[in-house]
Backbone as a ProteinNet text record, in pm:
[ID]
protein_1_A
[PRIMARY]
XXXXXXXXXXXXXXXXXXXXXXXXXXXXXXXXXXXXXXXXXXXXXXXXXXXXXXXXXXXXXXXXXXXXXXXXXXXXXX
[TERTIARY]
-1805.8	-1733.1	-1697.5	-1735.8	-1683.3	-1545.1	-1491.5	-1351	-1328.9	-1406.2	-1412	-1433.8	-1462	-1499	-1363.3	-1264.8	-1156.8	-1068.3	-1043.7	-956.3	-796.6	-766.3	-628.1	-611.9	-704.9	-702.5	-695.2	-586.9	-540.4	-522	-554.6	-514.3	-385.6	-318.1	-197.2	-209.9	-104.5	-93.3	-78.5	-26	14.7	-70	-141.5	-242	-202.4	-190.4	-134.6	-263.1	-334.3	-462.6	-417.4	-524	-506.9	-445.9	-418.7	-306.8	-420.2	-361.8	-455.8	-385.4	-445.6	-395.6	-287.1	-203.6	-97.6	18.2	104.6	236.8	357.9	399.5	362.3	232.8	173.1	58.8	128.4	50.5	90.5	-31.1	18.1	-71.1	-61.5	-192.6	-161.8	-147.6	-48.5	-30.5	-91.2	-135.2	-202.3	-149.1	-123.7	-61.1	-155.6	-193.6	-307.9	-418.3	-453.4	-584.7	-582.7	-443.3	-433.3	-350.1	-359.4	-289.9	-164.6	-65.2	56.2	171.8	135.7	235.6	184.5	193.1	195	297.6	286.7	390.9	389.7	509.1	535.4	612.2	638.1	734.7	715.9	785	776	873.4	972.8	1063.4	985.4	932.4	837.1	729.9	684.7	600.8	692.6	831.9	890.5	943	982.8	1017.3	914.4	755.3	650	654.5	662.3	657.7	783	891.2	1017.5	987.5	930.9	896.5	821	720.8	610.6	693.6	824	864.1	805.3	796.7	743.3	841.7	915.1	1012.4	941.9	922.2	880	995.9	986.8	1088.3	1012.8	891.9	842.7	695.9	734.6	618.2	484.3	501.6	406.4	339	380.1	334.7	189.3	67	-46.9	-80.2	12.7	-9.4	56.2	133.5	229.4	178.7	149.8	81.8	-24.3	-133.7	-258.3	-242.8	-260.5	-254.7	-395.8	-461.3	-572.8	-575	-640.7	-625.2	-506.7	-447.4	-331.8	-210.3	-121.4	-11.5	97	208.7	348.8	403.7	367.9	424.9	308.2	198.5	113.6	129.7	186.2	207.8	132.9	87.2	34.5	-132.5	-205.7	-329.9	-370.7	-462.1	-506.6	-623
1007.3	898.9	969.3	902.2	950.9	919.8	1002.7	965.4	835.6	757.8	640.2	526.4	551.7	475	471.4	545	589	474	427.7	298.6	335.7	466.1	509.3	523	521	520.8	420.4	381.5	268	296.2	175.7	191.1	141.7	192	129.8	1.1	-69	-228.3	-250.4	-150.6	-179.9	-111.7	-154.4	-98.4	-142	-21.9	-51.1	-8.4	-115.6	-90	-34.1	16.3	91.7	4.9	81	14.7	-86.8	-204.5	-305.8	-343	-348.5	-375.6	-499.1	-490.6	-603.3	-557.5	-639.8	-620.6	-670.9	-563.2	-445.8	-417.8	-308.1	-290.1	-293.2	-331.5	-359.1	-312	-311.3	-268.3	-387.5	-406.7	-521.4	-455.8	-534.6	-476.1	-595.2	-519.3	-582	-572.4	-656.2	-651.8	-713.5	-614.3	-667.8	-704.7	-656.2	-709.4	-847.8	-878.6	-1009.7	-955	-1013.6	-993.6	-1049.5	-978.9	-1051	-1061.2	-944.4	-927.8	-853.5	-860.3	-765.7	-686.5	-554.2	-463.2	-373.8	-343.3	-271.4	-151.2	-129.6	-26.7	12.1	132.5	145.9	41.7	16.5	-66.8	-208.2	-251.1	-389.3	-361.9	-268.2	-237.7	-236.4	-174	-175.4	-323.4	-405.7	-536.5	-612.7	-604.6	-672	-659.2	-525.2	-474.5	-541	-523.1	-584.2	-747.5	-806.5	-959.5	-983.3	-898.8	-895.1	-841.8	-789.4	-745.7	-589.6	-507.6	-375.2	-293.2	-195	-116.5	24.3	45.7	175	283	384.9	512.6	606.8	607.4	738.8	671.4	662.9	589.7	694.3	814.9	936.2	935.3	840.6	860.8	768.7	859.7	758.4	680.5	687.2	616.4	469.8	476.1	368.9	303.8	380.5	313.1	378.6	292.9	369	326	449	442.5	460.7	337.9	339.7	378.9	475.5	498.2	564.8	633.7	706.9	702	792	793.7	681.6	712.1	617.6	639.5	737.3	759.2	726.5	658.4	592.9	473.6	433.6	295.5	247.2	357.5	330.8	368.8	283.1	300.5	444.1	512.6	656.5	631
-2198.6	-2113.4	-1979.7	-1851.5	-1739.6	-1710.5	-1596	-1583.6	-1538.1	-1438.4	-1388.4	-1496.2	-1601.5	-1714.3	-1808.2	-1780.2	-1887.8	-1898.8	-2006.8	-2020.9	-2006	-1959.4	-1932.6	-1778.4	-1723.9	-1542.9	-1502	-1415.7	-1352.5	-1212.5	-1130.5	-975	-941.5	-812.9	-792.7	-776.6	-791.8	-766.2	-629.1	-545.1	-403	-302.3	-212.9	-144	21	94.2	238.1	294.3	395.1	451.5	609.5	663.1	801.3	890.6	997.2	1100.8	1198.8	1218.9	1300.1	1443.4	1541.1	1638.1	1661.6	1734.4	1768.5	1826.8	1835.5	1920.1	1844.3	1758.1	1733.8	1655.9	1627.2	1521.9	1389.4	1298.1	1169.1	1067.5	964	834.9	750.2	663.3	577.7	425.8	378.7	217.2	137.4	29.8	-90.3	-217.1	-283.9	-436.6	-543.3	-610.9	-714	-655.1	-524.8	-467.4	-385.9	-352.8	-286.5	-161.3	-32.7	102.9	78.2	80.5	59	188.6	275.1	398.5	508.1	617.1	738.4	744.9	745.2	735.5	876.5	939.9	1038.1	1035.5	898.2	850.4	717.9	657.3	525.8	448.9	523.7	460.3	439.6	530.6	487.5	367.9	328.7	206.4	98.1	95.1	5.1	-48.1	63.3	38.7	-2.7	37	-27.5	-197.7	-223.4	-347.8	-422.2	-391.5	-447.3	-462	-379.5	-394.3	-489.6	-542.9	-639.6	-777.8	-766.4	-864.3	-934.6	-825.8	-810.1	-749.1	-816.4	-769	-736.7	-595.5	-550.7	-520.9	-629.3	-600.2	-509	-495.9	-430.7	-348.1	-226.7	-134.9	-138.5	-178.9	-181.5	-336.6	-403	-548.8	-548.4	-552.9	-549.1	-689.5	-779.9	-879.4	-865	-765.5	-741.3	-605.6	-498.4	-360.8	-317.9	-275.5	-220	-74	21	171.9	215.8	284.7	331.4	497.4	532.4	693.2	744.9	670	691.3	603.1	598.5	519.7	546.7	481.4	522	653	733.1	857.7	951.9	930.5	1041.3	1050	1152	1204.2	1347.8	1405.6	1564.8	1521.1	1620.2	1632.3	1690.2	1642.5	1699.5	1816.1
[MASK]
++++++++++++++++++++++++++++++++++++++++++++++++++++++++++++++++++++++++++++++

């Protein structure tokens, strides 16, 4: 059995997509694959998760949050 087929591997419930142009720039937060909020800060990500009943203790934990297109400190277009 390959690792990707392991029944014990799971993906994080929270995904934060790359920065989008806007005033201010924002990132889309997905919970369980569904878009739930536009975030302009780490606080918005934590609040979106809390609204879905998810407590985030560590934004750097890849088992909890998947960051796409930059980490938790990336909030501007490059």
